[in-house]
C-alpha atoms as a printed R data frame, in Angstrom:
    type eleno elety resid chain resno       x       y       z
1   ATOM     1    CA   MET     A     1  88.027 152.940 151.203
2   ATOM     2    CA   LYS     A     2  88.017 149.472 152.899
3   ATOM     3    CA   LYS     A     3  84.991 148.438 150.816
4   ATOM     4    CA   LEU     A     4  86.676 149.550 147.654
5   ATOM     5    CA   PHE     A     5  89.821 147.514 148.511
6   ATOM     6    CA   ALA     A     6  87.656 144.496 149.380
7   ATOM     7    CA   LEU     A     7  85.742 144.779 146.151
8   ATOM     8    CA   ILE     A     8  88.945 144.941 144.029
9   ATOM     9    CA   LEU     A     9  90.402 141.944 145.968
10  ATOM    10    CA   LEU     A    10  87.205 139.921 145.353
11  ATOM    11    CA   ALA     A    11  87.291 140.822 141.620
12  ATOM    12    CA   ALA     A    12  90.905 139.709 141.357
13  ATOM    13    CA   ALA     A    13  90.186 136.407 143.203
14  ATOM    14    CA   LEU     A    14  87.268 135.635 140.918
15  ATOM    15    CA   GLY     A    15  89.271 136.461 137.865
16  ATOM    16    CA   ALA     A    16  92.017 134.054 138.973
17  ATOM    17    CA   CYS     A    17  89.429 131.302 139.471
18  ATOM    18    CA   LYS     A    18  88.069 131.755 136.076
19  ATOM    19    CA   ALA     A    19  91.512 131.680 134.451
20  ATOM    20    CA   LYS     A    20  92.284 128.474 136.347
21  ATOM    21    CA   LYS     A    21  89.087 126.852 135.266
22  ATOM    22    CA   GLN     A    22  89.748 127.658 131.604
23  ATOM    23    CA   ALA     A    23  93.263 126.177 131.856
24  ATOM    24    CA   GLN     A    24  91.793 122.954 133.290
25  ATOM    25    CA   THR     A    25  89.468 122.468 130.287
26  ATOM    26    CA   ALA     A    26  92.308 122.520 127.762
27  ATOM    27    CA   GLN     A    27  93.350 119.069 126.574
28  ATOM    28    CA   ASP     A    28  96.112 117.729 128.744
29  ATOM    29    CA   CYS     A    29  98.492 115.732 126.482
30  ATOM    30    CA   PRO     A    30 100.886 113.203 127.951
31  ATOM    31    CA   ASP     A    31 104.569 113.985 127.818
32  ATOM    32    CA   LYS     A    32 106.198 112.224 124.838
33  ATOM    33    CA   PRO     A    33 109.243 112.911 122.719
34  ATOM    34    CA   CYS     A    34 108.560 114.214 119.268
35  ATOM    35    CA   THR     A    35 111.055 114.714 116.407
36  ATOM    36    CA   MET     A    36 111.546 118.002 114.593
37  ATOM    37    CA   MET     A    37 110.729 116.285 111.326
38  ATOM    38    CA   PHE     A    38 107.917 117.777 109.331
39  ATOM    39    CA   ALA     A    39 105.752 114.924 108.081
40  ATOM    40    CA   SER     A    40 103.560 114.902 104.922
41  ATOM    41    CA   ILE     A    41 101.189 112.398 103.324
42  ATOM    42    CA   PRO     A    42 101.772 112.317  99.562
43  ATOM    43    CA   VAL     A    43  99.789 110.843  96.791
44  ATOM    44    CA   ARG     A    44 101.059 110.127  93.260
45  ATOM    45    CA   TYR     A    45  98.908 109.918  90.176
46  ATOM    46    CA   ALA     A    46  99.744 107.477  87.380
47  ATOM    47    CA   ASP     A    47  98.422 106.046  84.181
48  ATOM    48    CA   LYS     A    48  97.313 102.468  83.810
49  ATOM    49    CA   ASN     A    49 100.967 101.398  83.295
50  ATOM    50    CA   GLY     A    50 102.184 103.041  86.378
51  ATOM    51    CA   GLN     A    51 103.776 105.969  84.637
52  ATOM    52    CA   PRO     A    52 103.326 109.451  86.168
53  ATOM    53    CA   THR     A    53 100.441 111.337  84.644
54  ATOM    54    CA   THR     A    54  99.767 114.979  84.816
55  ATOM    55    CA   VAL     A    55  96.505 115.914  86.654
56  ATOM    56    CA   LYS     A    56  94.716 119.160  87.271
57  ATOM    57    CA   ASN     A    57  92.131 120.482  89.666
58  ATOM    58    CA   TYR     A    58  93.470 118.500  92.654
59  ATOM    59    CA   LYS     A    59  91.538 118.880  95.782
60  ATOM    60    CA   ALA     A    60  91.648 117.410  99.375
61  ATOM    61    CA   VAL     A    61  88.745 117.680 101.791
62  ATOM    62    CA   ILE     A    62  88.263 116.285 105.316
63  ATOM    63    CA   LEU     A    63  84.976 114.432 105.199
64  ATOM    64    CA   ARG     A    64  84.094 114.810 108.827
65  ATOM    65    CA   THR     A    65  84.376 118.581 108.821
66  ATOM    66    CA   LYS     A    66  84.031 119.303 105.070
67  ATOM    67    CA   GLU     A    67  87.110 121.471 105.336
68  ATOM    68    CA   ASP     A    68  89.179 121.974 102.150
69  ATOM    69    CA   ILE     A    69  92.768 121.371 103.145
70  ATOM    70    CA   THR     A    70  94.241 121.630  99.695
71  ATOM    71    CA   HIS     A    71  97.551 123.225 100.224
72  ATOM    72    CA   ASP     A    72  98.416 126.451  98.377
73  ATOM    73    CA   ASP     A    73 101.308 124.747  96.526
74  ATOM    74    CA   ASN     A    74  98.859 122.209  95.139
75  ATOM    75    CA   LYS     A    75  96.251 124.740  93.875
76  ATOM    76    CA   ASN     A    76  96.059 125.696  90.196
77  ATOM    77    CA   ILE     A    77  99.037 123.510  89.092
78  ATOM    78    CA   LYS     A    78  99.431 120.433  87.031
79  ATOM    79    CA   GLY     A    79 101.615 117.564  88.119
80  ATOM    80    CA   SER     A    80 101.465 114.016  89.339
81  ATOM    81    CA   PHE     A    81 102.592 114.375  92.959
82  ATOM    82    CA   PHE     A    82 100.427 116.117  95.601
83  ATOM    83    CA   THR     A    83 100.372 116.486  99.369
84  ATOM    84    CA   VAL     A    84  97.136 115.052 100.933
85  ATOM    85    CA   ALA     A    85  97.963 116.476 104.355
86  ATOM    86    CA   ASP     A    86 100.935 117.502 106.419
87  ATOM    87    CA   ASP     A    87 101.875 118.486 109.981
88  ATOM    88    CA   SER     A    88 100.245 121.894 109.489
89  ATOM    89    CA   ASP     A    89  96.899 119.995 109.343
90  ATOM    90    CA   ARG     A    90  97.631 117.818 112.417
91  ATOM    91    CA   LYS     A    91  95.219 119.598 114.781
92  ATOM    92    CA   LYS     A    92  92.431 119.482 112.260
93  ATOM    93    CA   LEU     A    93  92.475 115.715 112.323
94  ATOM    94    CA   THR     A    94  91.527 113.119 114.978
95  ATOM    95    CA   GLU     A    95  93.866 110.608 116.645
96  ATOM    96    CA   ALA     A    96  91.618 107.826 115.310
97  ATOM    97    CA   GLY     A    97  91.982 109.178 111.783
98  ATOM    98    CA   ASP     A    98  89.824 111.053 109.285
99  ATOM    99    CA   ASP     A    99  88.906 110.176 105.757
100 ATOM   100    CA   ILE     A   100  90.182 112.697 103.357
101 ATOM   101    CA   LEU     A   101  88.517 112.828  99.968
102 ATOM   102    CA   VAL     A   102  91.047 113.494  97.172
103 ATOM   103    CA   THR     A   103  89.910 114.444  93.673
104 ATOM   104    CA   ALA     A   104  91.898 115.077  90.606
105 ATOM   105    CA   THR     A   105  91.315 115.208  86.821
106 ATOM   106    CA   ASP     A   106  93.610 113.565  84.305
107 ATOM   107    CA   SER     A   107  94.874 116.426  82.060
108 ATOM   108    CA   ALA     A   108  95.064 114.306  78.925
109 ATOM   109    CA   THR     A   109  91.646 112.484  79.116
110 ATOM   110    CA   ASN     A   110  89.652 114.827  81.450
111 ATOM   111    CA   VAL     A   111  88.693 111.753  83.505
112 ATOM   112    CA   THR     A   112  88.144 112.621  87.176
113 ATOM   113    CA   ARG     A   113  89.102 110.289  89.967
114 ATOM   114    CA   THR     A   114  87.933 110.541  93.597
115 ATOM   115    CA   ASP     A   115  89.503 108.414  96.364
116 ATOM   116    CA   THR     A   116  89.645 108.367 100.069
117 ATOM   117    CA   ILE     A   117  92.808 108.418 102.161
118 ATOM   118    CA   LYS     A   118  92.574 107.983 105.963
119 ATOM   119    CA   VAL     A   119  95.031 110.170 107.902
120 ATOM   120    CA   SER     A   120  95.499 110.416 111.705
121 ATOM   121    CA   GLY     A   121  96.667 113.412 113.613
122 ATOM   122    CA   GLY     A   122  95.237 115.127 116.637
123 ATOM   123    CA   VAL     A   123  96.141 117.723 119.221
124 ATOM   124    CA   CYS     A   124  98.358 115.318 121.155
125 ATOM   125    CA   SER     A   125 100.024 113.581 118.111
126 ATOM   126    CA   CYS     A   126 103.532 114.470 117.016
127 ATOM   127    CA   HIS     A   127 102.912 113.968 113.221
128 ATOM   128    CA   VAL     A   128 100.273 113.064 110.685
129 ATOM   129    CA   VAL     A   129 100.292 109.419 109.626
130 ATOM   130    CA   ARG     A   130  98.639 107.571 106.737
131 ATOM   131    CA   VAL     A   131  96.212 105.004 108.312
132 ATOM   132    CA   SER     A   132  94.904 103.508 105.022
133 ATOM   133    CA   GLY     A   133  94.387 104.555 101.378
134 ATOM   134    CA   PRO     A   134  96.492 104.451  98.312
135 ATOM   135    CA   GLU     A   135  99.923 106.013  97.822
136 ATOM   136    CA   GLU     A   136  99.435 105.877  94.135
137 ATOM   137    CA   ILE     A   137  96.157 106.421  92.354
138 ATOM   138    CA   ARG     A   138  95.938 105.096  88.691
139 ATOM   139    CA   PHE     A   139  93.855 106.293  85.900
140 ATOM   140    CA   ASN     A   140  92.562 103.417  83.669
């Protein structure tokens, strides 16, 4: 009976050590205040005169991971205003920023444009932020 009790105690102790080790490997983010705002990074498509133009087949892909992050509300629709990334994508991005390849086709001319927009995020960030890249993409 004593051996069984000792074995159970040993198993519990080892399990506690393993759980503690796993918690220590999780990224430890510094305390910082974050707002409840939900950030998004938009892109607007325009013609050569700067007027909104309708595009189709919009797609956004993180180049580092090749992950398609095209949001459901941007799929299979035509419009001129799209979300490149938002706070729901924050953990998929690095704090230094990731290049996101955005592609869309002008509905009138069937010309396709591909551009890169760099967006930062990360596990410890509060929100996604545009690092570089156009806010407006013009078809010539």
